N, C-alpha and C positions, 0 to 999 in steps of 0.2 A: 504494499500500500504506500509505503514512503517514496517509491519510485513514481507513482501516479502523483503524489504531492509535488515532487520535484518537477515533473512535466507541467503541472498547473503553475507552479512558480516560475518556470522558464517562460511560459506564455504570458504571464502577468508581467514579467520583466520586458519581453519583446514588445508588447502592446504599450508599455510605457515609453520605449524608445521611440516607437513609430508616431505616438502622440505628440512628440516634440517636433516632428518633421513639418516643415513648411510645405504647403501645396506645391509651390513653385519648384521644389527640389526633387521631387519624386522621379523626374525622368533625366536629370542630369547626370551624365557619367564623367566625372572628373579624370584628369590624367592619372594613371597609376592604378585605377579601379577597373575590374573586368566587367562590371555591370552597374545598374542603377538601384536606387532605394526600391522602386516598383518591383523590379526583377527579384530582389533579395527577400522582399515581403512575400511574393508569390511563390518564390522557391521554398520558403519555410512552410507555407500552406500546402503545397503540393506534395513535398517530401514527407509531410506528416501523414497525408492521406495514403501515399503509396507505401510508406512503411507500415501504417496500421493494416492496409490490406495484405501486405506480406505476413505480418503477424497472425491476422484473423482473416483467411481467404475469403470468407463470405462478405466481409465488410464492403459496402459499395463506396466507391470513391464519389464525393460530392464535387461537382464541378470539373468533370473529367475533360472538358473542353479546355480548361487551363493547363493540363499537363504538357501538352507540347510547348508550351510558352515558357515553362519554368524549370524543366528537368535539368540535371546537370548537362553542360554543354551547350545550353542554349544561350542566347544574348538578344537584348532588344534590337539591335541592328539587323538581325535576321528575321524578326517577327513578320509574318504576313497576315496576322490576324489582330483585330482590335484588342488590346490588353484590358483587363477589368480595370475599373476606377479605383482610386485609393479607398473610397467608401465601401465599395464591394469587397475589397481585399480584407479591410478592417473588420467588417461585419462578418465575413467568412471566418476569419481567425477567432472572433469570438464566439461563434456558434460551435466551431470545430472542437474546442476543448472538452467541453461536456460530452460531446458525442464520441470522441476518441476514448477518453477515460471510461465511459460505460462500455464501449466495445472491448477494452483491455481488462477491465476488472475481472478478477477471478481467472484470468488466464496467463498471467506473468510467468508461472512456473512451466507453462507448456512449452514443448520443444517446437521449433520452426520446421515445417514441412521440408523446407530447403534452406539450409544455413546460409547466411549472408556474410561475405568477406569484404572488407575495404582492402583493395590490392592484396599485398600479401602481408598486411600489418596485423589484421585482427579477424577472427572468425566469430561470428555470433551465431549461437545455436539454440538460444531460448527467446521467448517474447520478451522477458525483461531485459536481456542483454540488448536487443533491438531498441526498446525503449529508451533505454540509458544511452544508447548512441543518438537517438532522436533528439533527446534533450541536450546532449553536448552539441550537436548539429544546429539546433536552434539558438543555442548560446553563441556559437560563432558568428552566425549570420545576425543576431541582435547587435553584436560589437561592430560588424561591418555597416549594419544600418545606421548605427551611432556614428561611426567614422565618416560615412558618406554625408550625413546630415551636417556634421562640423565642416566637411571639405566644401560643401555647397552653400553654407550660410556665411562664409567669410567674404 
């Protein structure tokens, strides 16, 4: 249960960082950054959906149309679709937390149907290990969102 509390904490922190972003900064990509605030916010949302489905296969991804915009390796300069608005992304992040926690609750000790590896660095075999990675991943991107906000507000 503590893992799910940490997931909730990470989301509260991320939403706090996003709340500090000026609307004019969402789509600026400063030198030295691979993406924008909009991409990072969408990436956090999409990866949480994808990781949850990997952990709990019957879980249905909400906003599957966003997946091609925000999966690893994508970037705004390659987008052929209109991305979601900042309001849509923030609303989706807020609703996602409870939905994911409900899906994961009582399943943390389950073994993943297919283990997940990040390169050759780490192999995750349980739902809890995957959720812990998801928490770390969100924290990394919350930091990038904060850095992008500072870089675009100066």
